N, C-alpha and C positions, 0 to 999 in steps of 0.2 A: 121565777124559775131561773136557775143558773146552769150553765154548762161550762166545763173547764176541760181543756185538752192540752197535751204536750205534742209538739212536732219536733222530732230530732232528725237533723240532716245526717245522712250516711253516704258512703260511696255509691250505694245503689239507689239513692233518692231519699225520700222522707219516710220516717216511721212515726206512726201516730199511736197515742195511748190516751185514754181518758184518765182523769185524775181526780181524786177526792181531795178537797181542800179543808176538810174538817180539822186536821192537825196543823194546818198552816196558819200561823198567827202574825208573821212578819214577812217583809220582803226578803230577808235573809233566809227564812225557811223555804220560801218559794224558789229562791235562787239555788239553794242546796238541792231541792227536788229536781230542778231542771238539770243541774250538773250530774246528778245520778243517772239521768236518762241519756246523757251525752255519750256519743260514740267518738272516741279519739279527740275529745275536747272540741268537737265541732259545734255548730250553731244549734241551739235548742230554743224553740219559741213556746211560750206558755200563753194560751188564750183563755180569757175569762169573759163570759158573756152573760149579761142579765137580759132576758128576753125583752125586746122593744124598749130598753132603757139606756144601756151603755155596753161598751166592750172595752177590754184592755188587752194589750200585748206586752209581754215581757220577753226581751231577747237576751239570751246568755250565750256569749262566745268565749268558751274556755274559762280562764280565770279573770277575764275582764269584768268590770262592774256591769251590772244589768242595765239595759236600756229599756225605757218604759214609754208607752203611749196609751192614753185613756181618751176615748171618744167624747165623753161628756163628764167632766170633773165634778160638776154639781150633783149629777145623778149618782156617780160612783161614791161620792162622799156620804150618801145615805145608805150605803151598803157595807157590810162588814168586810167583804172581799175587796171592794173598791178602796176602803181605807188602808188596806195593805199596800196598794199601789201608790197611793197619794202620800208619798214621803215628804218630809220637810224640804229636802233638796228639790224634789219635783215642784213643790209649791213655792219655791224661792224663799223659804224661811230659814232662819238660823236653826240648827239642830237643837231640840229641846225648847223651842219657842212656845209651843203649846203649853208646856209645863210652866213656863215663866208667866204666860198670860193668865193661866188659871190661878197662880199664886198671887199675882197683882190684883185680880178680881176679888180674891178672898180678902186681901189686905184692905182694899177700898171699902169693903162691907163690914169690917170689924168695928165694934164700939170701943171707944177709949175708956178703960175701966176707971181712970182717975177723973174723967170728965163728969160722968153721972148725968149729963143733960142729954136726953134722947133726941131733942129737937135739933141738935147740931151734927148728928150722924148723917152720912150721905144718904142712907135709906129713908130718912124722915125729913130731909131738907125740903121745906115748902117754898123756897125761893124759886119762882117760875121765870126769873129773868135770864137764867143760863141753863137751857135744857140739855146741854152737852158738857157736863163737868169734866169729862175725860180729855177734852181738847187741850186744856191748860196744863195737864200733868204729863203730856207726851205719850200717853197711852191711847192707842187707837183700838176701839172695841172690834172694828172690822178687820183687824190685822190677821185674824185667823180665818177669814172668809175664803172660801174656795172659789176660784174663778169659774165662770160659766164656759161651756164649750170644751173643745179639744185641748189636751194638755200633754206635754211631753215631747219625745223625739219623733217628729213627723216624718223623718227620713229612715225610721227604724227598719222598714222593709224595702227601701228603694233599690238596694243592690240585689235583692232576691226576686225582683220583678213587679213590685207594687210601688209606683211612684207616689210621692208625697201628695200631689193633688188628688189622686184616686183614693188614697187612704182617708183623706179629710172629707170626702164625699160619702163614705160608707155610713149607713145608719142601721138597718136591720139585716139580719142574716150575714153579718159582716164576716164571720168565720168562714162561711162557705165561699164568699167572694175572695177572701184573702188566700184560702187554700187553693182555689182555682188559679189565682195569679201565680202562686208558688209551684204549681204543678203537683199539688198534694191533695186534690179534692177527693180522689178515690180512697186514699188511706185515711183521711179524716172521716169520711162517711162510714168507715168500718167501726168507728168508736162513738159515733153520734147517735 
């Protein structure tokens, strides 16, 4: 079960609204949604939480690039909403690296139509002396693996009252604890 909410900072404190992520397919969509909720281009926080699995925070300050923190990247990678947050940049990949990896995997598996000998294709190679053929061609099959544990900007909420060390210790009911540290617990409760 997922819960998503927006917290927008105003002159009078925080305003909360729950949000549907059905139409959100990319980080850009999520950022646009946050900017629409912004008052005078002030800070907007987007919280996404999958019960007892992971949570993510996206911070949008005016026209600045969004800042992202994910509590458990491996768990988030198994979620369609988590995949939105796990951008190539956040994962330390070159943009489009996933497409390049998929294309390379496809090329490695293709049969040579002129060869005609199925025993020499990578899929049917019975030579057990080299179990990892990919090491020699510079392609690492684990290059697209998502690191375990927290990922992103661990200081994303430090200036708002939640130090890095405390953010990293949060596991369950993270949104409640974050909202409490920000002084926004009551407004978040109205949309929860």
